[in-house]
C-alpha positions, 0 to 999 in steps of 0.5 A, spaced: 073 153 207 069 156 214 068 155 221 060 156 220 058 160 225 063 164 225 059 166 219 053 166 224 048 162 228 044 160 223 045 155 217 043 160 212 047 165 214 052 159 214 051 156 207 049 163 205 055 166 207 060 160 204 056 160 197 059 170 196 065 167 196 065 162 191 066 156 196 063 149 197 064 146 203 064 148 210 067 145 217 060 144 222 061 148 228 055 151 232 049 151 229 041 154 229 036 150 224 029 154 224 024 152 231 031 148 235 036 152 239 042 153 236 048 147 238 054 143 237 053 138 229 054 133 233 048 134 239 043 139 235 036 135 236 036 128 230 029 132 226 035 139 226 041 135 224 037 132 218 033 139 216 041 141 215 043 136 212 037 136 207 040 144 207 047 143 205 046 138 198 041 142 196 046 148 197 051 144 193 055 146 200 059 140 203 062 138 209 070 137 209 070 137 216 065 137 224 067 141 228 065 137 235 067 140 242 069 133 244 073 134 251 074 140 249 076 146 253 069 146 257 071 140 260 075 137 265 079 130 267 073 131 272 067 131 267 063 123 265 067 120 261 061 117 259 059 124 255 065 124 250 062 117 249 055 119 248 058 126 243 062 120 240 057 116 238 053 121 237 057 124 232 060 117 227 053 116 223 052 124 222 059 125 219 059 118 215 052 120 213 055 126 210 061 125 207 065 128 212 072 125 213 075 130 219 073 131 226 076 136 230 078 134 237 081 136 243 085 132 250 081 137 255 083 143 259 088 143 263 089 146 271 093 152 272 098 149 275 098 143 270 105 142 267 105 135 264 099 130 260 097 125 266 096 118 263 087 119 264 088 125 257 092 119 254 088 115 255 082 118 252 084 121 247 086 113 244 079 111 246 077 116 242 081 116 236 080 109 235 074 109 235 073 115 229 079 110 226 075 103 226 069 108 223 073 109 217 074 117 220 081 121 222 081 125 229 085 131 227 087 134 234 086 142 235 093 147 239 088 150 243 087 151 252 088 143 251 093 138 255 096 136 247 097 144 246 101 147 252 106 146 247 109 143 241 112 138 246 105 137 248 102 136 242 109 131 240 107 126 246 099 126 243 101 124 237 106 119 239 101 115 244 095 115 240 097 112 234 093 114 227 090 122 231 092 127 226 094 135 227 088 141 226 094 147 226 091 153 228 095 160 226 094 165 232 093 160 238 100 161 241 099 167 240 095 166 247 097 160 250 103 159 255 109 155 253 107 151 258 114 145 257 118 151 260 120 154 267 114 160 270 113 164 269 110 161 261 113 165 256 107 165 251 108 159 246 112 161 239 107 160 232 112 158 228 115 153 232 109 150 234 108 149 225 116 148 225 115 142 229 107 139 228 107 141 221 108 133 219 103 131 222 098 137 221 092 135 216 087 140 216 089 148 218 085 154 222 086 160 219 086 165 225 090 170 227 090 174 233 096 180 236 096 180 244 095 186 247 099 186 255 093 191 257 088 187 258 091 179 258 089 176 250 089 176 244 086 181 239 084 178 234 087 180 227 086 180 219 089 175 216 096 176 216 096 182 219 097 179 227 102 176 230 101 168 229 105 167 223 100 166 218 104 166 210 110 164 213 106 158 214 102 157 209 107 158 204 110 153 207 106 148 207 104 149 201 111 149 198 112 143 202 106 139 198 101 141 203 093 138 200 088 139 205 083 143 209 084 151 210 078 153 214 078 160 215 075 162 223 076 170 223 074 171 232 073 178 229 066 179 231 064 173 235 069 168 238 066 161 240 068 161 247 066 168 251 059 168 252 058 177 251 059 177 243 054 171 240 049 177 242 053 181 234 049 181 229 048 175 224 048 181 218 056 184 222 058 176 223 057 174 216 060 180 212 066 179 217 067 172 215 066 174 208 071 180 208 077 176 212 076 169 205 076 174 201 083 177 205 085 170 206 085 169 198 088 176 197 095 174 200 094 166 198 095 169 190 101 174 194 105 168 195 112 166 192 111 161 184 114 155 189 109 156 194 103 158 189 104 152 186 
């Protein structure tokens, strides 16, 4: 599957892209329904959600995961907790209506100086986890620009303190994230090292690849297997170990979700990139060793 808005803002473009690939699942994040502004799938108005749900059912495309904005990098410990509680309240019935089992969550943006996870963050992630589990749903935390993503040690702490929480591993995020378990100046994380320590908790994978660009002090995004995200190694290891969870492409090559400057990319370009990315991932998977391809 793929993260929908990586194929374009409109639901039509998102459905079209996965169908062109011959796939039948989406991970819903941002979406624009005709007559309504683009927003996260748990935030669009009820009427827009009902239209989207009907279009998905008609297309035969199912929703495997909600890529929510719950406790994401746009929020800090100062953000009123009611914001997150309301997001959870809206998200649960929509997931249940569409039969989606997984919801991607995060653990708030850390301060520039943070090296430890505040108790309030652990408490909030635990509460969110319990809310979803009580509804029969599975929250999966992403290693991103958040407290749980500061290092693999922070990830394991979060998993230990929040029973029932699972992990969605993003292959490229360690390329540009600092390893805050170490002394300053922080080095960037090692994707393989992070994977090795959390893989037993991973039930969903985001395939993204990137190369650190020292000149711009940021990452350049690549086709799967062509960057520093160890995509091929991680996929081979996952399948060899019996991984049977979701694999969701997140190209980031045309649109970067948190980069306002990239959001004006023509929808035709984002959809074409999404489809090409999916085909390249399929080709990569086809080259995995026989033991990993079973």
